[in-house]
ZALUMFI-740624 format. One record per atom (N, C-alpha, C, O, CB): residue in three letters; x, y, z. Coordinates in steps of 0.2 Angstrom, whole numbers, padded with zeros to 4 digits, always signed. Glycine has a CB too. Layout:
<nodes>
alaXYZ ...
</nodes>
This chain:
<nodes>
met-0023+0107+0096 met-0030+0106+0099 met-0033+0099+0097 met-0032+0097+0091 met-0035+0112+0097 lys-0036+0096+0101 lys-0039+0090+0100 lys-0046+0091+0097 lys-0049+0095+0099 lys-0039+0085+0106 tyr-0048+0086+0093 tyr-0054+0086+0090 tyr-0060+0086+0095 tyr-0065+0089+0094 tyr-0055+0081+0085 thr-0059+0082+0100 thr-0064+0082+0105 thr-0066+0089+0109 thr-0071+0090+0111 thr-0062+0077+0111 ser-0061+0093+0109 ser-0062+0100+0112 ser-0066+0104+0107 ser-0069+0109+0109 ser-0055+0103+0113 cys-0067+0102+0101 cys-0071+0106+0096 cys-0078+0104+0096 cys-0083+0108+0094 cys-0068+0105+0089 leu-0080+0098+0099 leu-0087+0095+0099 leu-0091+0100+0103 leu-0097+0101+0100 leu-0087+0089+0101 pro-0090+0102+0109 pro-0094+0106+0113 pro-0096+0113+0109 pro-0102+0115+0109 pro-0092+0108+0119 ile-0091+0116+0106 ile-0092+0122+0102 ile-0097+0120+0096 ile-0102+0124+0095 ile-0086+0125+0099 leu-0096+0115+0092 leu-0100+0113+0087 leu-0107+0112+0089 leu-0112+0114+0086 leu-0098+0106+0084 phe-0108+0109+0095 phe-0115+0107+0097 phe-0119+0114+0099 phe-0125+0114+0099 phe-0115+0102+0103 arg-0115+0119+0102 arg-0118+0125+0104 arg-0120+0129+0098 arg-0125+0133+0098 arg-0113+0129+0108 val-0115+0129+0092 val-0116+0133+0087 val-0122+0130+0082 val-0126+0134+0079 val-0110+0134+0083 val-0122+0124+0081 val-0127+0121+0076 val-0132+0118+0081 val-0131+0114+0086 val-0123+0116+0072 ser-0138+0119+0078 ser-0144+0116+0082 ser-0144+0109+0082 ser-0142+0106+0077 ser-0151+0119+0079 pro-0147+0106+0087 pro-0147+0098+0087 pro-0152+0095+0082 pro-0150+0090+0080 pro-0150+0096+0094 val-0157+0099+0080 val-0161+0097+0074 val-0157+0096+0068 val-0157+0091+0064 val-0167+0101+0073 val-0153+0101+0066 val-0149+0101+0060 val-0143+0095+0061 val-0142+0091+0056 val-0145+0108+0059 leu-0140+0094+0067 leu-0136+0089+0068 leu-0139+0082+0067 leu-0136+0078+0063 leu-0133+0090+0075 arg-0145+0081+0069 arg-0148+0075+0069 arg-0150+0073+0061 arg-0150+0067+0059 arg-0154+0074+0073 ser-0151+0078+0058 ser-0154+0077+0051 ser-0148+0077+0046 ser-0148+0073+0041 ser-0159+0082+0049 val-0143+0081+0047 val-0138+0082+0042 val-0132+0078+0043 val-0128+0075+0038 val-0136+0090+0041 leu-0130+0078+0049 leu-0124+0074+0051 leu-0123+0067+0049 leu-0118+0065+0046 leu-0123+0074+0059 pro-0129+0063+0050 pro-0128+0056+0047 pro-0127+0055+0040 pro-0123+0051+0037 pro-0134+0052+0049 ala-0131+0060+0036 ala-0130+0060+0029 ala-0123+0062+0027 ala-0120+0059+0022 ala-0135+0064+0025 ala-0120+0067+0030 ala-0114+0069+0028 ala-0108+0064+0030 ala-0104+0063+0026 ala-0112+0076+0032 leu-0109+0061+0036 leu-0104+0056+0038 leu-0104+0050+0033 leu-0099+0047+0031 leu-0105+0053+0045 ser-0111+0048+0031 ser-0111+0042+0026 ser-0108+0044+0020 ser-0105+0040+0017 ser-0119+0041+0025 ala-0109+0050+0017 ala-0106+0052+0011 ala-0099+0052+0011 ala-0095+0050+0007 ala-0109+0059+0009 ala-0096+0054+0017 ala-0089+0055+0017 ala-0086+0048+0018 ala-0081+0046+0015 ala-0087+0059+0024 leu-0089+0043+0022 leu-0087+0037+0022 leu-0087+0033+0016 leu-0083+0029+0014 leu-0090+0033+0028 leu-0093+0033+0013 leu-0094+0029+0007 leu-0090+0032+0001 leu-0088+0028-0003 leu-0101+0029+0005 gly-0089+0038+0001 gly-0085+0041-0005 gly-0078+0039-0004 gly-0075+0038-0010 gly-0085+0049-0004 gly-0075+0037+0001 gly-0069+0035+0002 gly-0068+0027+0001 gly-0063+0024+0002 gly-0066+0037+0009 cys-0073+0024+0000 cys-0074+0016+0000 cys-0073+0014-0007 cys-0077+0009-0009 cys-0080+0014+0003 ala-0070+0017-0012 ala-0069+0014-0018 ala-0061+0013-0020 ala-0057+0018-0018 ala-0072+0018-0024 gly-0059+0008-0023 gly-0052+0008-0025 gly-0050+0001-0024 gly-0053-0004-0022 gly-0049+0013-0022 pro-0043+0000-0024 pro-0040-0006-0023 pro-0042-0010-0017 pro-0041-0007-0011 pro-0032-0005-0024 gly-0043-0016-0017 gly-0045-0020-0011 gly-0052-0019-0008 gly-0054-0023-0004 gly-0040-0019-0006 ile-0055-0014-0010 ile-0062-0012-0008 ile-0067-0013-0013 ile-0072-0017-0012 ile-0062-0005-0005 thr-0066-0011-0019 thr-0071-0012-0024 thr-0069-0019-0027 thr-0064-0019-0030 thr-0071-0006-0030 pro-0074-0023-0027 pro-0072-0030-0029 pro-0071-0030-0037 pro-0074-0027-0041 pro-0078-0035-0027 leu-0066-0035-0039 leu-0065-0036-0046 leu-0068-0043-0048 leu-0070-0047-0043 leu-0058-0036-0048 arg-0069-0044-0054 arg-0071-0051-0056 arg-0066-0054-0061 arg-0063-0050-0065 arg-0078-0050-0060 gly-0065-0060-0061 gly-0060-0063-0066 gly-0063-0062-0073 gly-0069-0062-0074 gly-0060-0071-0064 gly-0059-0060-0077 gly-0060-0059-0084 gly-0062-0052-0086 gly-0063-0050-0092 gly-0066-0063-0086 gln-0062-0047-0081 gln-0064-0040-0082 gln-0058-0037-0087 gln-0052-0039-0085 gln-0064-0036-0076 pro-0060-0033-0091 pro-0055-0030-0096 pro-0051-0025-0092 pro-0054-0022-0087 pro-0059-0027-0102 glu-0045-0024-0094 glu-0041-0019-0090 glu-0045-0012-0089 glu-0044-0009-0084 glu-0035-0018-0094 ala-0048-0010-0095 ala-0052-0003-0094 ala-0057-0003-0088 ala-0057+0002-0085 ala-0055-0002-0101 glu-0060-0009-0087 glu-0065-0009-0081 glu-0061-0009-0075 glu-0063-0006-0070 glu-0069-0015-0082 val-0055-0012-0074 val-0051-0012-0068 val-0049-0005-0067 val-0050-0003-0061 val-0045-0017-0069 val-0047-0002-0072 val-0044+0005-0071 val-0050+0010-0069 val-0050+0014-0065 val-0041+0008-0078 lys-0056+0009-0072 lys-0062+0013-0070 lys-0064+0012-0063 lys-0066+0016-0059 lys-0068+0011-0075 leu-0063+0005-0060 leu-0065+0004-0053 leu-0060+0006-0049 leu-0061+0009-0043 leu-0066-0003-0053 trp-0053+0005-0050 trp-0048+0006-0045 trp-0044+0012-0047 trp-0039+0013-0043 trp-0044+0000-0045 gly-0045+0015-0053 gly-0041+0021-0054 gly-0035+0019-0058 gly-0033+0013-0060 gly-0039+0025-0048 thr-0031+0024-0060 thr-0025+0023-0064 thr-0019+0019-0059 thr-0018+0021-0054 thr-0022+0030-0066 pro-0016+0014-0062 pro-0011+0010-0058 pro-0005+0015-0057 pro-0004+0019-0061 pro-0010+0004-0061 thr-0002+0013-0051 thr+0004+0017-0050 thr+0010+0014-0054 thr+0015+0018-0055 thr+0006+0016-0043 ala+0010+0008-0057 ala+0015+0006-0062 ala+0011+0000-0066 ala+0006-0003-0064 ala+0021+0003-0058 arg+0015-0002-0071 arg+0013-0007-0075 arg+0019-0011-0077 arg+0024-0008-0079 arg+0009-0005-0082 tyr+0019-0018-0076 tyr+0025-0022-0078 tyr+0023-0027-0083 tyr+0017-0030-0082 tyr+0027-0025-0071 ala+0027-0028-0087 ala+0026-0034-0092 ala+0027-0041-0089 ala+0032-0041-0085 ala+0031-0033-0098 leu+0023-0045-0091 leu+0024-0052-0088 leu+0025-0056-0095 leu+0023-0054-0100 leu+0018-0055-0084 pro+0027-0063-0094 pro+0028-0067-0100 pro+0022-0068-0104 pro+0022-0068-0110 pro+0031-0074-0098 ser+0016-0068-0101 ser+0010-0069-0105 ser+0005-0064-0102 ser-0001-0066-0100 ser+0007-0076-0105 gly+0006-0057-0103 gly+0001-0052-0100 gly+0005-0047-0097 gly+0010-0045-0099 gly-0004-0055-0096 ala+0002-0044-0092 ala+0004-0038-0088 ala+0002-0038-0081 ala-0003-0042-0079 ala+0002-0032-0091 arg+0005-0034-0077 arg+0004-0034-0070 arg+0003-0026-0068 arg+0007-0022-0070 arg+0009-0037-0065 leu-0003-0025-0065 leu-0004-0018-0063 leu-0003-0017-0056 leu-0005-0021-0052 leu-0012-0016-0065 glu+0001-0012-0054 glu+0002-0011-0047 glu-0002-0005-0045 glu-0003+0000-0048 glu+0010-0009-0046 tyr-0005-0006-0039 tyr-0009-0001-0035 tyr-0006+0000-0028 tyr-0008-0003-0024 tyr-0017-0003-0035 ala-0001+0004-0028 ala+0002+0006-0022 ala-0001+0012-0018 ala-0004+0016-0021 ala+0010+0008-0023 thr-0002+0011-0012 thr-0006+0016-0008 thr-0001+0022-0005 thr-0003+0025+0000 thr-0009+0013-0002 gly+0004+0023-0008 gly+0008+0029-0006 gly+0014+0027-0002 gly+0015+0022+0000 gly+0004+0034-0003 pro+0018+0032-0001 pro+0025+0031+0003 pro+0024+0028+0010 pro+0028+0024+0012 pro+0029+0037+0003 ala+0018+0030+0013 ala+0017+0028+0020 ala+0012+0022+0020 ala+0010+0020+0025 ala+0015+0033+0025 gly+0009+0021+0014 gly+0004+0016+0013 gly+0006+0009+0015 gly+0012+0007+0015 gly+0001+0016+0006 arg+0001+0005+0018 arg+0003-0002+0020 arg+0000-0007+0016 arg+0000-0013+0018 arg+0000-0002+0027 glu-0002-0005+0010 glu-0005-0010+0005 glu-0003-0008-0002 glu-0002-0003-0004 glu-0013-0010+0005 thr-0001-0014-0006 thr+0000-0013-0013 thr-0003-0019-0016 thr-0002-0025-0014 thr+0008-0013-0014 trp-0008-0018-0020 trp-0012-0023-0024 trp-0009-0024-0031 trp-0007-0019-0034 trp-0019-0021-0024 met-0008-0030-0033 met-0006-0032-0039 met-0012-0035-0043 met-0015-0040-0040 met+0000-0036-0039 val-0013-0033-0049 val-0018-0036-0053 val-0015-0039-0059 val-0011-0035-0063 val-0024-0031-0056 asp-0015-0046-0060 asp-0012-0049-0066 asp-0017-0049-0072 asp-0023-0051-0071 asp-0009-0056-0064 leu-0015-0047-0078 leu-0019-0048-0084 leu-0016-0053-0088 leu-0010-0054-0089 leu-0019-0041-0087 asp-0021-0056-0092 asp-0019-0061-0097 asp-0016-0057-0103 asp-0017-0051-0104 asp-0024-0066-0099 asp-0014-0061-0109 asp-0012-0057-0115 asp-0018-0054-0118 asp-0016-0050-0123 asp-0009-0062-0119 gln-0024-0055-0117 gln-0030-0051-0119 gln-0031-0045-0115 gln-0036-0042-0117 gln-0036-0056-0120 gly-0028-0044-0110 gly-0029-0038-0105 gly-0035-0039-0101 gly-0038-0034-0098 gly-0030-0032-0110 arg-0036-0046-0099 arg-0042-0047-0094 arg-0039-0049-0087 arg-0034-0053-0087 arg-0046-0053-0097 ala-0042-0047-0082 ala-0040-0049-0075 ala-0040-0056-0074 ala-0045-0060-0075 ala-0044-0045-0070 leu-0034-0059-0072 leu-0034-0066-0070 leu-0034-0067-0062 leu-0037-0071-0060 leu-0027-0069-0073 ala-0030-0063-0059 ala-0029-0063-0052 ala-0027-0056-0049 ala-0024-0052-0053 ala-0024-0068-0050 trp-0029-0055-0043 trp-0027-0049-0039 trp-0026-0051-0032 trp-0029-0055-0029 trp-0032-0044-0040 arg-0021-0047-0029 arg-0019-0049-0022 arg-0015-0043-0019 arg-0012-0039-0022 arg-0015-0055-0022 gln-0016-0043-0012 gln-0012-0038-0008 gln-0005-0041-0007 gln-0005-0046-0004 gln-0016-0036-0002 val+0000-0038-0009 val+0007-0041-0008 val+0010-0039-0002 val+0015-0042+0000 val+0011-0040-0014 leu+0008-0034+0001 leu+0012-0032+0008 leu+0008-0034+0014 leu+0005-0030+0018 leu+0012-0024+0008 asp+0008-0041+0015 asp+0005-0043+0021 asp+0010-0048+0023 asp+0015-0051+0020 asp-0002-0047+0020 trp+0010-0050+0030 trp+0015-0054+0033 trp+0016-0061+0030 trp+0022-0062+0028 trp+0013-0055+0040 arg+0011-0064+0028 arg+0011-0071+0025 arg+0015-0070+0018 arg+0020-0074+0017 arg+0004-0074+0024 asn+0013-0065+0014 asn+0017-0065+0007 asn+0024-0063+0008 asn+0028-0066+0005 asn+0013-0060+0003 leu+0025-0058+0013 leu+0032-0056+0014 leu+0037-0061+0016 leu+0042-0062+0014 leu+0032-0050+0018 glu+0034-0065+0021 glu+0038-0071+0024 glu+0039-0076+0018 glu+0044-0079+0018 glu+0034-0074+0029 arg+0034-0077+0014 arg+0034-0082+0008 arg+0040-0080+0003 arg+0044-0084+0001 arg+0028-0083+0005 val+0040-0074+0001 val+0045-0072-0004 val+0052-0070-0001 val+0056-0069-0005 val+0042-0066-0008 gln+0052-0069+0005 gln+0059-0066+0008 gln+0065-0070+0006 gln+0070-0067+0004 gln+0058-0067+0016 gly+0064-0077+0006 gly+0070-0081+0004 gly+0071-0081-0004 gly+0077-0082-0006 gly+0069-0088+0006 asp+0066-0079-0008 asp+0066-0079-0015 asp+0069-0073-0018 asp+0071-0073-0024 asp+0060-0080-0018 leu+0069-0067-0014 leu+0071-0061-0016 leu+0079-0060-0018 leu+0081-0057-0022 leu+0069-0056-0011 thr+0083-0064-0014 thr+0090-0063-0015 thr+0092-0065-0022 thr+0090-0071-0024 thr+0094-0067-0009 gly+0096-0061-0025 gly+0098-0062-0032 gly+0093-0060-0037 gly+0095-0059-0043 gly+0098-0070-0033 met+0087-0058-0035 met+0082-0055-0040 met+0085-0048-0043 met+0089-0045-0039 met+0075-0053-0037 ser+0083-0046-0049 ser+0085-0040-0052 ser+0080-0035-0049 ser+0075-0036-0046 ser+0084-0040-0059 arg+0082-0028-0049 arg+0078-0023-0047 arg+0071-0023-0050 arg+0066-0022-0047 arg+0081-0016-0049 asp+0070-0025-0057 asp+0064-0025-0060 asp+0060-0031-0057 asp+0053-0031-0057 asp+0065-0027-0068 gln+0063-0037-0056 gln+0059-0042-0053 gln+0056-0041-0046 gln+0051-0042-0044 gln+0064-0049-0052 leu+0060-0037-0042 leu+0058-0035-0036 leu+0052-0030-0036 leu+0047-0031-0032 leu+0064-0031-0032 leu+0052-0026-0041 leu+0046-0021-0042 leu+0040-0025-0044 leu+0035-0024-0042 leu+0048-0016-0048 arg+0041-0030-0048 arg+0035-0034-0050 arg+0033-0039-0044 arg+0027-0040-0044 arg+0037-0039-0056 thr+0037-0040-0040 thr+0035-0044-0034 thr+0032-0040-0028 thr+0026-0042-0026 thr+0041-0048-0031 leu+0035-0035-0026 leu+0032-0031-0021 leu+0030-0024-0023 leu+0027-0020-0018 leu+0037-0030-0015 gly+0031-0021-0029 gly+0029-0015-0030 gly+0034-0010-0028 gly+0039-0011-0025 gly+0022-0013-0028 arg+0033-0003-0029 arg+0038+0002-0027 arg+0038+0002-0020 arg+0033+0001-0016 arg+0035+0009-0030 ala+0044+0004-0017 ala+0045+0004-0010 ala+0043+0011-0008 ala+0043+0016-0011 ala+0053+0003-0009 gly+0041+0011-0001 gly+0038+0017+0002 gly+0044+0021+0004 gly+0043+0027+0005 gly+0034+0015+0008 asp+0050+0018+0004 asp+0056+0022+0007 asp+0062+0019+0003 asp+0063+0013+0003 asp+0057+0022+0014 val+0066+0023+0000 val+0072+0021-0003 val+0078+0025+0000 val+0078+0031-0001 val+0072+0021-0011 arg+0083+0022+0002 arg+0089+0026+0005 arg+0095+0023+0002 arg+0096+0017+0001 arg+0089+0026+0013 ser+0100+0027+0001 ser+0107+0024-0001 ser+0111+0022+0005 ser+0110+0024+0010 ser+0110+0030-0005 gly+0116+0018+0003 gly+0120+0016+0008 gly+0119+0009+0012 gly+0119+0009+0018 gly+0121+0021+0013 gly+0117+0004+0008 gly+0116-0002+0012 gly+0122-0005+0014 gly+0127-0002+0014 gly+0112-0007+0007 arg+0122-0011+0017 arg+0128-0014+0020 arg+0134-0015+0015 arg+0140-0014+0016 arg+0127-0021+0023 glu+0132-0016+0009 glu+0137-0017+0003 glu+0136-0011-0002 glu+0137-0012-0008 glu+0136-0024+0000 gly+0134-0005+0000 gly+0133+0000-0004 gly+0126-0001-0007 gly+0122-0004-0004 gly+0138+0000-0010 gly+0125+0002-0013 gly+0118+0002-0016 gly+0113+0005-0012 gly+0114+0011-0009 gly+0116-0006-0016 gln+0107+0002-0012 gln+0101+0005-0008 gln+0098+0000-0004 gln+0098-0006-0005 gln+0096+0008-0014 val+0094+0003+0001 val+0089-0001+0005 val+0082+0002+0003 val+0081+0007+0004 val+0091+0000+0013 trp+0078-0003+0001 trp+0071-0002+0000 trp+0067-0004+0005 trp+0068-0010+0008 trp+0069-0005-0007 ser+0062+0000+0007 ser+0058-0002+0013 ser+0051-0001+0012 ser+0049+0003+0008 ser+0060+0002+0019 trp+0047-0006+0014 trp+0039-0006+0013 trp+0036-0007+0020 trp+0038-0011+0024 trp+0037-0012+0009 arg+0031-0002+0021 arg+0027-0003+0028 arg+0022-0008+0026 arg+0019-0008+0020 arg+0025+0004+0030 phe+0019-0011+0031 phe+0014-0016+0030 phe+0010-0017+0037 phe+0013-0015+0042 phe+0016-0023+0028 asp+0004-0019+0037 asp+0001-0020+0044 asp+0004-0025+0048 asp+0004-0031+0045 asp-0007-0021+0042 ser+0006-0023+0053 ser+0010-0028+0058 ser+0009-0026+0065 ser+0009-0020+0067 ser+0017-0029+0056 pro+0007-0030+0070 pro+0006-0028+0077 pro+0013-0027+0080 pro+0013-0025+0086 pro+0002-0033+0080 phe+0018-0029+0076 phe+0025-0028+0079 phe+0029-0022+0077 phe+0034-0021+0079 phe+0029-0034+0078 cys+0026-0017+0073 cys+0029-0011+0071 cys+0035-0013+0067 cys+0040-0010+0069 cys+0030-0007+0077 leu+0034-0017+0062 leu+0040-0019+0058 leu+0039-0016+0051 leu+0033-0014+0049 leu+0041-0026+0058 trp+0044-0015+0047 trp+0044-0014+0040 trp+0048-0020+0037 trp+0052-0023+0040 trp+0046-0007+0038 phe+0047-0020+0030 phe+0051-0025+0027 phe+0056-0022+0022 phe+0054-0017+0019 phe+0046-0030+0022 gln+0062-0024+0022 gln+0068-0021+0019 gln+0071-0026+0014 gln+0072-0032+0016 gln+0072-0018+0024 ala+0074-0023+0009 ala+0078-0027+0004 ala+0084-0022+0002 ala+0083-0017+0001 ala+0074-0029-0002 ser+0090-0025+0002 ser+0096-0022+0000 ser+0097-0023-0007 ser+0097-0029-0009 ser+0102-0024+0004 val+0098-0018-0011 val+0099-0018-0018 val+0106-0016-0020 val+0107-0010-0018 val+0093-0014-0022 ser+0110-0020-0023 ser+0117-0018-0024 ser+0117-0013-0030 ser+0112-0011-0033 ser+0121-0024-0026 asp+0123-0010-0031 asp+0124-0005-0036 asp+0123-0009-0043 asp+0122-0005-0048 asp+0131-0002-0036 ala+0124-0015-0043 ala+0123-0019-0049 ala+0115-0020-0051 ala+0114-0023-0056 ala+0127-0026-0049 gly+0111-0018-0046 gly+0104-0019-0047 gly+0101-0026-0045 gly+0096-0028-0047 gly+0102-0018-0054 arg+0105-0029-0040 arg+0102-0036-0038 arg+0101-0035-0030 arg+0104-0032-0027 arg+0108-0041-0039 val+0096-0039-0028 val+0094-0040-0021 val+0099-0044-0018 val+0101-0050-0020 val+0087-0042-0020 thr+0102-0041-0013 thr+0108-0045-0009 thr+0105-0048-0002 thr+0108-0053+0000 thr+0114-0041-0007 ser+0100-0045+0000 ser+0097-0048+0006 ser+0090-0045+0007 ser+0088-0039+0005 ser+0101-0047+0013 ala+0086-0048+0011 ala+0079-0045+0013 ala+0077-0048+0020 ala+0079-0054+0022 ala+0074-0048+0008 ala+0074-0043+0024 ala+0073-0045+0031 ala+0067-0040+0034 ala+0066-0035+0031 ala+0079-0045+0035 phe+0064-0043+0039 phe+0060-0038+0043 phe+0064-0034+0048 phe+0069-0037+0050 phe+0054-0042+0047 ala+0062-0028+0049 ala+0066-0024+0053 ala+0062-0019+0057 ala+0056-0018+0055 ala+0072-0020+0049 pro+0064-0017+0063 pro+0060-0012+0067 pro+0058-0005+0062 pro+0063-0003+0059 pro+0063-0010+0073 asp+0052-0003+0062 asp+0050+0003+0058 asp+0053+0009+0063 asp+0050+0010+0068 asp+0043+0003+0057 pro+0057+0013+0060 pro+0059+0019+0064 pro+0053+0024+0065 pro+0054+0028+0070 pro+0064+0023+0060 gln+0048+0024+0062 gln+0042+0028+0064 gln+0040+0026+0071 gln+0037+0030+0075 gln+0036+0027+0059 cys+0040+0020+0073 cys+0038+0018+0080 cys+0043+0021+0085 cys+0040+0023+0090 cys+0039+0010+0080 asp+0049+0022+0083 asp+0054+0025+0088 asp+0052+0032+0090 asp+0052+0034+0095 asp+0061+0025+0085 ser+0049+0035+0084 ser+0047+0042+0085 ser+0041+0043+0090 ser+0040+0048+0094 ser+0045+0046+0079 phe+0037+0038+0090 phe+0031+0038+0095 phe+0033+0036+0102 phe+0031+0039+0106 phe+0026+0032+0092 asp+0038+0032+0102 asp+0041+0030+0109 asp+0045+0036+0112 asp+0045+0036+0118 asp+0046+0024+0108 asp+0048+0040+0108 asp+0051+0046+0111 asp+0047+0052+0113 asp+0049+0056+0117 asp+0056+0048+0106 gln+0041+0051+0111 gln+0036+0057+0114 gln+0035+0056+0121 gln+0033+0051+0124 gln+0030+0057+0109 thr+0034+0062+0124 thr+0033+0062+0131 thr+0025+0064+0132 thr+0023+0068+0128 thr+0037+0067+0135 pro+0022+0061+0137 pro+0015+0062+0137 pro+0013+0069+0140 pro+0007+0071+0141 pro+0012+0057+0142 
</nodes>
């Protein structure tokens, strides 16, 4: 059932006065309640890690860096954003960025070959999809990202734990939409 078919029933059951007074407040609360977290709630340079965690929640991973740490905020297996927050050796925020965007993926694509599995995680964060059986065995890691072309980004990771290739590829989720009949 489509949501639009529920609207006439809602308007018949609930009085227009109640809808005009309660609905805007309820929608505002629902929308604003979902507007906290990575990329939405702003950070400030120098913020302690505890404040970052208070604002953005528990990171999905933490990686050691030569002089500090990197916090990963992945948005889930189908998520299209992964934010990385770099901390200095005192645990204060130095920089933060969304790593799953076209420009960044294009920039790092050539640098990934030869990277270790750990370096790949520090660069792009956990993959949304991991499958075994790449071209040379091993695994294929895939990340979804916002793209008007319905692509995802993939890296082949060998059994030895090294990236052997990385490329943009058609997202199979798009095929499922194409196969649907109206």
